[in-house]
N, C-alpha and C positions, 0 to 999 in steps of 0.2 A: 561083243560077242553074243550075248544074251538079248540086248535090246534090238540089234539090227539082224539078229538071226544069221550070223556069219560062221561058216565052217572053217574055222581058223584057230590057231593057238599062239600065245604069246610068250616068250621067256625073258628071263632077267638074267644076264651075266654078271657074276660077282667076281671081283679080282681082290686079291690080298695085299693091295697098295693104296694107302690114302694119299689123295692129292686134292688140290683146288682145281675145280672144273672151270674151265673158261665160260664166260656169258655166252648164252645162245644169241645169234644174230637175228634180227627181226626179220620175219616173214619166211623162216625155213622150216616150220613145222611140217609142211608137206614132203619136203625133201627128206627129213629125217626118216618119216615113213617109208619112203621110196628107196632109202638105203644109203644116202650120201648127201652131204650139204657142204657148201663153202664156208668154212670156218674163218678164213682170211684171205683177202686178194692181196696183189702186189702193193706193197707200201709206196712204190714209184713206178713210173713207167720205165721200161727197159727192153732193148732189143733181145736181150737172153732171158727166156722164160721157161719154167717148168711147172709141171703139175705133181704135188706131193700129196699122197693118200696116206692116212694113218688111221689105225682102228684101237680102240682102247687106250690102256695106259701109254703105249708107245707113241700115241699122238703128240705128247709133250716133246719127245725126241724129235719128231718130225718138224714141230715149230721150231725147235733149236737148231735143227739142220738148215731150215730156210733162213733162219738169222746168219748163220755162218756163210751160206751161199751169197747172200746180199753183201754183208760185211767185207768178206774176204775176197770175192770174186766179181761182184756186181751183177750176180745172177738173181732175178726176182722170181716169186713162186706163188701160185694159187695153192692153198692149204685146204684140203678136203677131210672132213671128218667122215669115215665110213661107219655107218651104223649096222650095215648088214651086207657083207659080200654075197650072201646066198640070195637075199631078195633082189639085188640088182641083177644078178644071172637070171633068176625066174622071170623078172621083168622083161629083160633083153631077150629071153627065148621067145617069150610071147609076142614080142614085137616082130622077132624075126620070123616067126610063123606066120602072123598076120600079113606081113609084106609079101611072104612067099604065095599065100592063097588069094591076094588080092593085088595080082600085077598091074591091073589098069588104075588103080588109085594112087594117090600121092603117098609115097612111103612114109612110114611113121619113125620117128626116132625114138632109141630108149633113153632112159634116164642117164644112163652112163654117157652116151654120145651127147645129149643136150647139155650136160655139165662139162665135160673135158673139150669138146669140140677139137679143134686142131692147134691149140696154143701150146706147142712145145711138147717134149718128151714127158712121160709119166712115171714116177716112181712110187711104189707102195712099200710100207714097211709095218709089219705087225709083230706080235709076240708068238705068232702061231706058225706053223710049217707053211713053206712057199706056196703049196698047193691050195691053200685057203684064199689067198688073194688072187692067185694064178687062174682061178675059175671064170673071172670076167675078161681074160686075155682077148678071146675072140672079138669083144665088143669095144676094145680100146683102139681108137685110131691112132697110128703112129707108134713109136716104140713104147715099151712097157718093160719096165724092170722091177723084180719082186725081190724083196728082202724078207727073210724068215728064219725060224729057228730049227732048220733041219739038222739033225744030229742027235746025239746022245744026251740024256738028261744029266744034270749036274747040280750040285749046291754050291753057291757062292753069293756074293753081292750082286744086286741088280745089275748096277753099272758095269761089273765084270763080266756078267752073263751076257749083257747086250754087245759088250764089245766083242767077246768071245763068238758069239752067233752072228755078229756083222749087221746089226739092226739098229745101231744107236745114230745120234746126229752126225758123227763123223762119217759113217759109212752111207747115210742118206745124202750127205753133201758129195761124197766121192762118185757115188752111182749117178747122180744128177750130172755132175760134170762129165763122167764118162759117156753118158746117153747123148751129151750136147757134143762131145768130140766124135763121137760115132757119127753124127749128123753133120760134121765139118763146119759146126758153128764156133767152136774153140780148139785151140790146140791141144794136143795130147799132153803138152808139157804142163798144161795147168792141172790136169788130173795127178800127174806125177808130183807137182808142187804141193796140191791138196794132201796126198798120201804122206808126204814128209812133214808137212806143217802139222798134221793131225796125230803124228806119231804111230802111224799103221805100219805094222811089218809086213811087206808084200810076200815075204817067205813063210809067214805062219801057216800052220797045217790048216787045211779046210775044216770048218766046224761039222761038216757031214761025216768025216771020217775018224774025228777024234772025241 
């Protein structure tokens, strides 16, 4: 900021949960600053593929959800660690503006579009309200499903809260399967099977209202 005379500010988000962070893949330093980087690619090639986005501590649940999808349903996933949904939106807006004002030039691609491409539906899960991850929706190609903590605050164990707000590994897996079913890539019976398998009560009240 001082050395390069940049009119910017940086912030650190601190959370009240201690956990071991995964190792940083090689060559992703630039992508981290841009707002998202690929933490893990598909462990094997597969016809059924989804893009999973996680931010902060909930990223571990996204990783676990990806493991469930592959083990139980043969669905592979690209896992993206999102360091800043806000920065992703700012950069995408700048690209959108440049493309509008330079119609005779080759269109530029935003970092979101470059990362996600067209490889299956995208699901994002965070510990924040859905609006937080939803801010990049206009720039995500294909279907985009967001899980978040809309609703009333409460005290409980983290695992119980994440199940209550429907953002944990089981809901990540179900959301991914539902997106694939909506695209007619799998049967809806697979979604129902996952709901039963993971002990989710379809009749539970919406966390937005309770």
